[in-house]
C-alpha positions as CSV (number, residue, x, y, z in Angstrom):
1,M,98.0,121.4,105.0
2,L,98.2,120.3,101.4
3,L,95.3,117.8,101.9
4,K,93.3,120.4,103.8
5,T,93.6,123.0,101.1
6,F,93.3,120.7,98.0
7,G,91.0,118.1,99.7
8,W,87.8,119.4,98.0
9,S,89.6,119.7,94.7
10,F,90.7,116.0,94.9
11,A,87.2,115.0,95.9
12,V,85.6,117.0,93.0
13,T,88.0,115.5,90.6
14,V,87.2,111.9,91.6
15,I,83.5,112.5,91.6
16,G,83.6,114.5,88.3
17,L,85.6,112.0,86.4
18,A,83.5,109.1,87.7
19,L,80.3,111.0,86.7
20,A,81.8,111.7,83.2
21,G,82.6,108.0,82.8
22,V,79.1,107.0,83.8
23,L,77.3,109.6,81.6
24,W,79.6,109.7,78.5
25,G,81.9,106.7,78.7
26,W,85.6,106.6,78.3
27,K,85.5,109.3,75.6
28,G,83.6,111.7,77.9
29,L,86.0,110.9,80.8
30,A,89.0,111.7,78.6
31,I,87.4,115.0,77.3
32,V,86.6,116.1,80.9
33,G,90.2,115.3,82.0
34,I,91.7,117.2,79.1
35,L,89.5,120.3,79.8
36,S,90.6,120.2,83.4
37,I,94.2,120.3,82.4
38,L,93.5,123.0,79.9
39,E,91.9,125.2,82.5
40,I,94.7,124.8,85.0
41,S,97.4,125.5,82.4
42,L,95.6,128.7,81.2
43,S,94.8,130.0,84.7
44,F,97.9,129.5,86.8
45,D,98.7,133.2,86.6
46,N,95.1,133.8,87.7
47,A,95.8,132.0,91.0
48,V,98.9,134.2,91.7
49,I,97.0,137.4,91.0
50,N,94.0,136.2,93.1
51,A,96.4,135.3,95.9
52,G,97.8,138.8,96.0
53,I,94.3,140.2,96.6
54,L,92.9,137.3,98.7
55,R,95.7,137.6,101.3
56,K,94.2,141.0,102.3
57,M,90.9,139.3,103.3
58,N,90.2,137.5,106.6
59,A,89.7,133.7,106.9
60,F,85.9,134.1,106.4
61,W,86.1,135.8,103.0
62,Q,88.8,133.3,102.0
63,K,86.3,130.5,102.7
64,I,83.6,132.4,100.7
65,F,86.0,132.7,97.8
66,L,86.7,129.0,97.9
67,T,83.0,127.9,98.4
68,F,80.5,130.3,97.0
69,G,83.0,131.8,94.6
70,I,83.6,128.4,93.0
71,L,79.8,128.1,92.3
72,I,80.0,131.4,90.4
73,A,83.1,130.2,88.6
74,V,81.8,126.8,87.6
75,F,78.1,127.4,87.1
76,G,78.2,131.1,86.4
77,M,81.1,131.4,83.9
78,R,81.5,127.9,82.5
79,L,77.8,127.0,82.1
80,V,75.5,130.0,82.4
81,F,77.6,132.7,80.8
82,P,77.9,131.1,77.3
83,V,74.1,130.5,77.3
84,I,73.5,134.2,78.2
85,I,75.9,135.3,75.4
86,V,74.0,133.1,72.9
87,A,70.6,134.4,74.2
88,I,71.8,138.1,73.8
89,T,73.6,137.7,70.4
90,A,70.9,135.5,68.8
91,K,68.1,137.6,70.4
92,M,66.4,134.6,72.0
93,S,65.1,133.7,75.4
94,P,67.5,131.9,77.9
95,V,65.2,128.9,77.7
96,E,65.6,128.8,73.9
97,A,69.3,129.2,74.3
98,V,69.5,126.2,76.7
99,N,67.4,124.1,74.4
100,L,69.7,125.1,71.5
101,A,72.8,124.1,73.6
102,I,71.3,120.7,74.3
103,N,69.7,119.8,71.0
104,D,71.6,121.7,68.4
105,K,75.2,121.8,69.6
106,D,76.8,122.9,66.3
107,R,74.5,125.9,66.1
108,Y,75.2,126.7,69.7
109,E,79.0,126.5,69.2
110,H,78.7,128.8,66.1
111,L,76.8,131.5,68.1
112,V,79.2,131.4,71.0
113,T,82.1,131.6,68.6
114,A,80.5,134.5,66.7
115,A,80.3,136.4,70.0
116,H,84.0,136.0,70.6
117,P,85.0,139.5,69.3
118,A,82.9,141.2,72.0
119,I,84.1,138.7,74.7
120,A,87.7,139.2,73.8
121,A,87.5,143.0,73.7
122,F,85.8,143.1,77.1
123,G,88.2,140.6,78.8
124,G,91.3,141.9,76.9
125,I,90.8,145.5,78.1
126,F,89.9,144.5,81.6
127,L,93.0,142.4,82.0
128,L,95.2,145.0,80.2
129,M,94.1,147.6,82.9
130,I,95.2,145.2,85.6
131,F,98.6,144.9,84.0
132,L,99.0,148.6,83.3
133,D,98.1,149.7,86.8
134,F,100.7,147.3,88.1
135,I,103.5,148.2,85.8
136,F,103.0,152.0,86.0
137,E,103.0,151.9,89.8
138,E,106.1,152.9,91.8
139,R,107.2,149.9,93.9
140,D,110.2,149.1,96.1
141,I,110.8,145.6,94.6
142,K,111.4,145.5,90.8
143,W,111.9,142.4,88.7
144,L,112.9,143.9,85.4
145,G,114.4,147.2,86.6
146,W,115.5,148.4,83.2
147,L,111.8,148.4,82.1
148,E,109.9,149.0,85.3
149,K,111.8,152.1,86.5
150,P,111.0,154.3,83.4
151,L,107.4,152.9,83.3
152,A,106.9,153.8,86.9
153,K,107.9,157.4,86.1
154,L,105.3,157.5,83.3
155,G,102.7,156.2,85.7
156,K,103.0,159.4,87.8
157,L,100.9,161.0,85.1
158,E,97.2,160.5,86.2
159,T,95.0,158.3,84.1
160,F,98.0,157.3,82.0
161,S,97.0,153.7,82.1
162,I,93.5,154.6,80.9
163,V,94.9,156.5,78.0
164,V,97.1,153.5,77.0
165,A,94.2,151.1,77.3
166,L,92.0,153.3,75.1
167,V,94.8,153.6,72.5
168,A,95.1,149.8,72.5
169,L,91.3,149.5,72.1
170,L,91.3,151.9,69.1
171,I,94.2,150.0,67.5
172,A,92.3,146.7,67.9
173,A,89.1,148.2,66.6
174,T,90.7,149.6,63.5
175,T,92.9,146.6,62.7
176,V,91.9,143.2,63.9
177,A,88.2,144.0,64.2
178,T,87.7,145.1,60.6
179,D,87.6,141.6,59.1
180,V,87.3,139.1,62.0
181,A,87.7,135.4,61.8
182,H,84.8,134.7,64.2
183,G,81.4,135.5,62.6
184,G,82.8,137.4,59.7
185,G,82.2,141.1,58.8
186,D,83.3,144.3,60.4
187,K,83.1,144.2,64.2
188,T,84.6,147.6,64.9
189,A,81.6,149.0,66.7
190,T,81.1,145.8,68.7
191,V,84.7,145.7,69.8
192,L,84.7,149.4,70.8
193,L,81.6,149.1,72.8
194,A,82.7,145.9,74.5
195,G,86.2,147.3,75.2
196,V,84.8,150.4,76.8
197,A,82.4,148.2,78.9
198,G,85.5,146.3,80.1
199,L,87.3,149.5,81.0
200,V,84.3,150.9,82.8
201,T,83.8,147.7,84.7
202,Y,87.4,147.7,85.9
203,L,87.2,151.3,87.0
204,I,83.9,150.8,88.9
205,V,84.7,147.5,90.7
206,G,88.4,148.1,91.2
207,G,87.8,151.7,92.2
208,I,85.1,150.8,94.8
209,S,87.2,148.0,96.3
210,G,90.3,150.2,96.4
211,Y,88.3,153.0,98.1
212,F,87.0,150.8,100.9
213,E,90.4,149.2,101.3
214,D,92.1,152.6,101.7
215,K,89.3,153.8,104.0
216,L,89.7,150.7,106.2
217,E,93.4,151.3,106.6
218,E,92.7,155.0,107.5
219,D,90.1,154.0,110.1
220,E,92.4,151.3,111.6
221,E,95.2,153.9,112.0
222,D,92.7,156.3,113.7
223,D,91.5,153.5,115.9
224,E,95.1,152.8,117.0
225,D,95.7,156.5,117.8
226,E,92.4,156.6,119.8
227,T,93.5,153.4,121.7
228,A,96.9,154.9,122.5
229,G,95.2,158.1,123.7
230,A,92.7,156.2,125.9
231,E,95.5,154.3,127.5
232,G,97.3,157.5,128.2
233,Q,94.2,159.1,129.8
234,G,93.7,155.9,131.8
235,E,97.1,156.3,133.4
236,D,96.1,159.7,134.7
237,G,92.9,158.1,136.2
238,G,90.7,160.3,134.1
239,E,88.3,159.3,131.3
240,A,89.5,155.8,130.7
241,K,86.0,154.3,130.8
242,G,84.5,156.7,128.3
243,S,87.4,156.4,126.0
244,S,87.1,152.6,126.1
245,G,83.5,152.9,125.0
246,A,84.5,155.1,122.1
247,R,87.2,152.6,121.2
248,G,84.6,149.9,121.1
249,S,82.4,152.0,118.8
250,T,85.2,152.6,116.4
251,G,86.1,148.9,116.4
252,A,82.6,148.1,115.3
253,S,82.8,150.6,112.6
254,V,86.0,149.2,111.4
255,A,84.6,145.7,111.4
256,G,81.7,146.8,109.3
257,L,83.9,148.7,106.8
258,A,86.1,145.7,106.5
259,G,83.1,143.7,105.4
260,K,82.3,146.2,102.7
261,A,85.9,146.3,101.6
262,A,86.1,142.5,101.5
263,F,82.8,142.3,99.6
264,F,83.8,144.6,96.8
265,M,87.3,142.9,96.6
266,F,85.4,139.6,96.3
267,L,83.4,141.1,93.4
268,Y,86.7,142.3,91.9
269,L,88.1,138.8,92.1
270,E,85.1,137.3,90.4
271,V,85.4,139.8,87.5
272,I,89.1,138.9,87.2
273,D,88.2,135.2,87.1
274,A,85.5,135.9,84.5
275,S,88.0,137.7,82.3
276,F,90.5,134.8,82.7
277,S,87.8,132.2,81.8
278,F,86.9,133.7,78.4
279,D,89.8,132.1,76.5
280,G,89.2,128.8,78.3
281,V,85.5,128.7,77.4
282,I,86.2,129.6,73.8
283,G,89.1,127.2,73.5
284,A,87.1,124.4,75.0
285,F,85.0,124.3,71.8
286,A,88.1,122.9,70.1
287,I,87.6,119.8,72.2
288,T,83.8,119.5,72.7
289,N,80.6,121.5,72.1
290,D,78.7,119.7,74.9
291,I,78.0,122.4,77.5
292,F,77.8,119.9,80.3
293,E,81.2,118.2,79.5
294,M,82.6,121.7,79.2
295,A,81.2,122.9,82.5
296,L,82.4,119.8,84.3
297,G,85.9,119.8,82.9
298,L,86.5,123.5,83.2
299,G,84.9,123.4,86.6
300,I,87.3,120.8,88.0
301,G,90.2,123.0,86.7
302,A,88.7,126.1,88.3
303,M,88.5,124.3,91.6
304,Y,92.2,123.6,91.6
305,I,92.9,127.2,90.7
306,R,90.8,128.3,93.7
307,S,92.6,125.9,96.0
308,L,96.0,127.0,94.7
309,T,95.1,130.6,95.4
310,V,94.3,129.8,99.0
311,F,97.5,127.6,99.3
312,L,99.6,130.5,98.1
313,V,98.0,132.8,100.6
314,R,98.3,130.5,103.6
315,R,101.9,129.5,102.8
316,G,103.0,133.1,102.3
317,T,104.5,132.1,99.0
318,L,104.2,135.6,97.5
319,D,106.2,137.0,100.4
320,D,108.9,134.3,100.0
321,Y,109.1,134.6,96.2
322,V,108.7,138.3,95.7
323,Y,108.8,138.3,91.8
324,L,105.9,135.9,91.4
325,E,103.4,138.7,91.3
326,H,105.5,140.5,88.7
327,G,105.6,137.4,86.5
328,A,101.8,136.9,86.9
329,H,101.1,140.4,85.9
330,Y,103.4,140.2,82.8
331,A,101.4,137.0,81.9
332,I,98.2,139.0,82.3
333,G,99.5,141.6,79.9
334,A,100.5,138.9,77.4
335,L,97.0,137.3,77.8
336,A,95.3,140.7,77.2
337,V,97.2,141.2,74.0
338,I,96.5,137.6,72.9
339,L,92.8,138.1,73.6
340,L,92.7,141.2,71.5
341,A,94.6,139.5,68.7
342,T,92.2,136.5,68.7
343,I,89.4,138.9,67.5
344,K,90.8,138.1,64.1
345,Y,93.5,135.5,64.4
346,E,93.3,131.9,65.6
347,I,95.9,131.4,68.4
348,N,96.3,128.0,69.9
349,E,95.5,127.7,73.6
350,V,98.8,125.9,74.1
351,I,100.6,129.0,73.2
352,T,98.6,131.1,75.6
353,G,99.3,128.6,78.4
354,L,103.0,128.4,77.7
355,V,103.4,132.1,77.7
356,G,102.0,132.3,81.2
357,V,104.0,129.3,82.5
358,V,107.3,130.6,81.1
359,L,106.8,134.1,82.6
360,I,105.8,132.8,86.0
361,G,108.5,130.2,85.9
362,A,111.1,132.9,85.1
363,S,109.9,135.1,87.9
364,Y,109.9,132.1,90.4
365,W,113.6,131.3,89.4
366,S,114.5,135.0,89.8
367,S,113.0,134.9,93.3
368,V,115.0,131.8,94.2
369,V,118.2,133.5,93.0
370,R,117.4,136.6,94.9
371,N,116.7,134.7,98.1
372,R,120.0,132.7,97.8
373,R,121.9,136.0,97.2
374,E,120.4,137.6,100.3
375,A,121.0,134.5,102.4
376,A,124.7,134.5,101.3
377,A,125.0,138.2,102.0
378,G,123.5,137.7,105.5
379,E,125.9,134.9,106.3
380,G,128.8,137.0,105.1
381,A,127.7,139.9,107.3
382,E,127.5,137.6,110.3
383,A,130.8,136.0,109.6
384,K,132.7,139.3,109.3
385,P,132.3,140.5,112.9
386,E,133.4,137.0,114.2
387,V,136.7,137.3,112.2
388,T,137.3,140.8,113.5
389,S,136.7,139.9,117.1
390,G,139.1,136.9,116.7
391,V,141.9,139.2,115.6
């Protein structure tokens, strides 16, 4: 199963590193390898979050995520997106932006870096909303009960997460955005506009996917009720045939609605991936300003994140280690805060990666301890009746 899930990632790695060696020599090969590791270390929490959503999809959409989705992740976010940002901020055509990226790499790097406040505000608020909606939701399993219980009570207030996100955006716009390190000057208006755009994007894409998901569940329940009713009528020798036809019609509707739900959830996943990729793309300039080296290195890393997501889904890891999602969402919250802080301050990517690794590692260990405790309790419960019967 490991080779089946990660086979394409291994193949892309071998081909990508060989291509880097041929095109740019040993130095280029090393740069691409470092960028791949950087992307994996920064995006491990992304894989856990994606797995929590992807496990709701069928095998077809999981394949779409792993194939077509990786094209969007590599070519869209790691290659095309920075060029589009440069074209918009520098008010030039995409062709001119590509020419600049190839022939004037220092100028290209400067323009992408100058656009960082807007990128960080958009991605920071989008990721913050994911974290807030998770932490404010009442759930049966709690990792840090002392924190999650009171926050879940606050979450009963409608739109509370939106209010918190807007307050965070206002604080960022009136503090770190007033004298930014990237591009210089006051970026208050830019940060406010980009942050609101991130919030609106989350509400639209997340809201639509959530609507179709809920509608699908309702229709599946109605379909089950109709099926049970049809079986009951069939026993009486009555309208079994007609009911069967109605059941088939409902089944077709459910299948179509599942497609819509999966499609919008796929879009939601891609926006999440885009938000996670912002810090990786910006951080990559500390290693190289060659867009092709950057796209190849980050693309290899993104491929592993995609494969890891599918691996977690197929192994049922999130069901076995129930606190992993908690740790990943806390890592998302930390990344959101870091992104907003980087509007003004330089924060090393190693710190960003370590924060995520530590939080996910802690949640994994807590899950292991919980599983051992439950297993011990189960063995004790089984042993007790045996002793009693022996007496």
